[in-house]
N, C-alpha and C positions, 0 to 999 in steps of 0.2 A: 455499677450495673453494666456499663459498656464493656469493661474488662471481662465480666462474667460471660457476656454474650460471645465475646471473641473466643474465650476459652472453650465454650460449648461448641462453637463452630469448628474449632481445631480438633476437638475430640470426636465429633460426630462421625467423620469418615472412618476412623479407627473402629468405632462401635459397629458401624454397618459392616465393615470388613470382617470383624469377628463373627457376626451373625451369619454372614455369607459362608465363611469357612466352616461353621458348624453344620451346615446343611450339605455342603459339597466337601465331603470328608476325605477325598483321596484324588490323586491324579495318576494317570497311567501313561506309560510309554511302551513301545514295542521294539524289541531287539531284532537284530538281523535274522535270527533263527525263528522268529515268530513268537517268542516268549513275551508275555505281557508283564511288565514290571510295575507294581503298584506302590506308590509312596503314600504314607498315611494309612489310616484304617478304612477298609472297604465296608463302611457302614452307611448305607443310604437310607432314605426315608422308608420306614416300614421294615428295616432289616431285622431278621430273627436269629442271625448266626451267633450273636453274643450270648444267647441263653442255652445252657446245657440241659440235657435230658435229666429229669428228676430221678433220684435214686429210689427204687421201689423195694418193698419188702415182700413182694409176691413170691409164692412158692408153688411147688407142684409140677405138673407136666408143662411142656411148652405152651399148649393152648390154655391151660389153667392160669399160667403166668400172664399170658397175653390178655385173657379175659379180665384178670385182676387189674392190669394196667389200664385197660380200656374203661373199665367201670370207674376207676379212680378219676380218670380224665373227664368222663361224661358227668359224673356226680358233682363235679366242681364247676359245671357250666350252668348258666341261667336257663330257665325254661325256654326262652326264645332261642338261645344258642343251641340247646339240645335239639330243638325242632329242625335246625339247619344241619345238624351233625348226624343224627340217627334217623335214617330213612327206612322205608320198607325195602325188602330184598326183591329186586325186580331186574329184568334184563335191560330195560331202557337205561337205568342209571348205572348198572354194572358195566356197560360198555361205553359210558360217557367219561372218557379220559382223553388226554391229548398231550403231545409234546410241545405244542405251541404256547406262546405267552398270551393266551386268550382269557385268562382269569376265570370267572364263574360262568362265562358264556359257553365253555366247552367242558366243564366238570362240575361236580356237586360237592357239597360239604361246607365247612366253615374255614374262612381264610385265616392263616396264621397271624397276620398283622393285626387282627381284631381281638386277639387273645391277650389276657393279662400275662405278666411274667410267669406266675404260677401255673396258669392254664397252659401256656406254651411249653413249659418244662414238662408238664404231664403229657401233653400231646407227643412230644419228642420221646418220652419214655415208652409210649405205645409203639411208635415206629421202630425204636431201638429193639424192643422185645420181639417185634415181628420179623426183623431183618437179621442177616448174618453178622457175626462178630469178627470176621477176618479183616484185618486192616487192608484198605484198598478196595474192598467190596462191601456189600451190605449197607449197614447204617453209616459207616465211615464214608463210603463213596457218595451216598445220597446227600450227606451234609456238605460235602465238598462241591457237589453240583449246585446246591443252594448258594454256597459262597461264590461260585462263579457268576451267578446272576447278580449278586451285589457288585462284582467287578464290572459287569456290563452296565449296571445301573449308574455307575460312576461316570460313564461316557454317554449314556443315552437313557432317556426316560422310558418307563414302561417295564423295567426289569428290577426285580428285588426278591430277596429271599422271603419277604413277607407275603408275596403273591403265590403262595402254595397252599394247598387245601387238604384237609383230612375229613374223612366221612366213614360211616359204618352203614352198610346196607343190611338191615336186620340188626337186632340187639345182640351184642356179643355175649354168647353163652357157651357152655361146654357141651350142650346137647343139640342145639339147633344148627341151622345153616345161615351163614352170614359172610359178608365180605368187607375187608378193610381196604379203603383207597387212600393213597397219599400221593400227591403230585402237583406239578406245575410245569413251568418251562423246562424242557429237557429231562423230565422225570415223571414216570407213572408206575406206581407200585400197586399191585392188586393181589391181595392175599385172601383166599377163600377157605373157610373152615366149615366142616360138617361133622356133627356128632363127636366133637372133641378132637378132631384130627385135621391138620392142614391138608386140604385136598387140591389146592391150586396155588401155585407161586407165580402165575403168569396170567395175562400179558405183563411184561416188565420192560419199560422203555427207559433208556438212558442216553444222554447226549451231553455235550459240553462245548461252550464257547466263552472265553478263549480256551484252547486245549491245554494251555499251561500258563501259569503266572507266578510271580514271586512277590511275597509280602515279607518285608524284613529279610530274614535269613532263610525263610521257608519257601520252597518251590512246590506248587500245587499242580498236579496233572492227573485229575480224577479218572480218566479213561486210558491212561498210558499203558497199563497192564493189559487192558482189553485189546488195544491195538497191537502190542508186542507179542502177545500169545497167539493171536491170529496170524500175524506176519511170520512167526516161527513155524506155524503149520505149513504155510505156503512155501516158505524157504526150504522146508524139509523134503518137498516133493522133487522127484527127478524131473528132468526135462520132458520126458514122455508123460509123466503124471500131470505136470503143469499143463501140457497141451490138452489132455483129456478134461482137466478141470476148468479150462478157460471157456467163458460164455461169450457168445457173439453180441448179446444185448448189453446196453449200457444202463447204469442205474444212478439216478440223481438223488435217490433216497431209498429207505428200506421199502420192501414190497408190502410187508404185513404190518404197517403202522396202524394208527388209530383209524377206526372205521373199516378195517379189513379183516374182521373176525371171521374165522372159518374158511378163508380163501386160500388155503394152502394149495400149491400146485399139485396136480394129480400125478405128474410124472417127475421123478427125481432126476436131477441133472448133475453133471460134474464127474468126479472120479470117486469110485467106491473105496471106502476104507478097508474093505476086504482084501485089497491089493497092497495094503500098507504093511510096513515092518512093525515090529513091536515098539520100536522107538517112535515111529511116526504116530502110531495109535496113542501112545502116551502123551504126545504133544497135542493131539486132538482133544483128549480127555482133560488136559490141563487148561486148554482154551475154554472148553465147556464149563469147567469148574469156576472160571472167572465170572461167569454169568449166574450160574446156579447158586453160588455162594451169596447171592443177594438175599435169599430166604434164610430162615433160622437154620442153625447148624445141623440140627437133627433131620429136618426135612431135606436139606441140601445133600446130606450123606446118602439118604435113600434114593433121591432122584439121580444122583451121580452114578450110583450102582446100577440103576435101570439103564441109563444112557450108555454105560460101559458095556452092559450085556448086549446092547443093540448095535455095538460099534460096527460090525461087519456089514450091516445094512444101512449105514450112515454114509452120506455123500458130502464131498467138499467141492464147492464151485466158487469161481471168482471172476471178476471183470475189471477192466482197467489195469493199473499197475503195469504200464507199458514197458517199463524197464525191469520188470520183475525177473530175477535171476535165481535159479536153484542154488541154494547154499548161502544166499545173502538176504537176510531178513530186512535189512535196511532199504531194500528196493521195492518193498510191498507196502501198500496202504499209506501212501505219502502224498497223494495228489487228489484233486477234485475228481469225483466219480470212481475212485478206487473202491472196490466192493468185494466182500467175501460172505459166503453163506455156509452154514452147517445144517444139513437136513437129514434127520434120522426118522425111524419109525415113530419116535416121540419128540425128540428135541428139534427145535428150529431156532437158529440164531443168525441174525444179519448184522453186519457192520459196514458202514459206508463213510467215506470222506466227502465233505461238502465245502464249497467256498464259504468263507465267513460272512456273516450278516452284518455284525457291528465292526469286527476286525476283518475287513474285506481282503486284506493282503495275505491272510493265512487261512488254512482249512480248519474246519471243526468236525466233530464226530456225531453221528446218529447210530443208534443200535437198538435192536429189539430181540427179546427172548420170548419165545412162545413154546407151547407144548401141544402137539397134534391131539393128544388125548386128555389133557388136564387143564387147558385154559379155563378160567372161572370155575375150577373144580368139576369140569365136564357137566355143568348143570344147565346149560343152554344149548339149543341147536341153532345152526346158522345156515 
């Protein structure tokens, strides 16, 4: 008996250690260039990144396939879950989104971590159908932003890919008006549909912390292309154009984030793209595409054509980037409060660098894409 007790006492710390390791599943270190290196699997409590989107058999137009995926997801929810997920179409809930890690206090819908594996896969199938297919944007980018929150969750409580929400304002149909919302920390997707057509792909908020990390042999940097395409635009400007584009104000965050619906500046500032060369205009369009590709490919193509047709009335402005030099993209958008804006008759995009919250020694990114004429499908006045 005494030997048995001794054996249990020797084994108990190992058992406790194993239990502890199963809940704290990864460790992180930061390299000199600010890249976070994660050892182990970044799966924290409530993580949802291990579940892939369900494969659907939906056919038809883009909206028909989206309605099909949404109906499949909703029909597999309990009555109680459906009540939290499908709400009436109204302005109050339509504008209730945020980039903050504030859970259900600042957004509506059902939380991903409360779903079964099948329900979660169905939810992701809806999001995948609603968003673009280009690698690095759309659904791919959104899932990497969720993964980044698991990386944060390995270092600090309150962050997890499970703390994201999906909702429908109005019942998804091919005839009525409704809005799909999907979001959480650093992500807000708002897709509006009316009479079988996607009429709104914005507001669309993306951000990320850490801005890059490594898991095994894979390097993740969800917003790297957003940063680099904007930096390329600024670097393409001549010294004279840079002077015209430079703003005297400083920006700690995006101007038109959550709660700022309809508050577009009345006067455009910066340098007009009407003064740009063909090559410069192509760089602006490439930057815009990086954001517009968040929505389904068909809608993105249509929006991009509209924004291209409005290019000569589009303005580029920036702030910060103290060492920004014409011809050197690596000197732009690299430090806290470095900011850039694209403002057209329709398109509005902001991108800003901020000091890190969890990883305080490096910057992280915030960005918003809006449309002067098409936010929320142009169904509300502000």
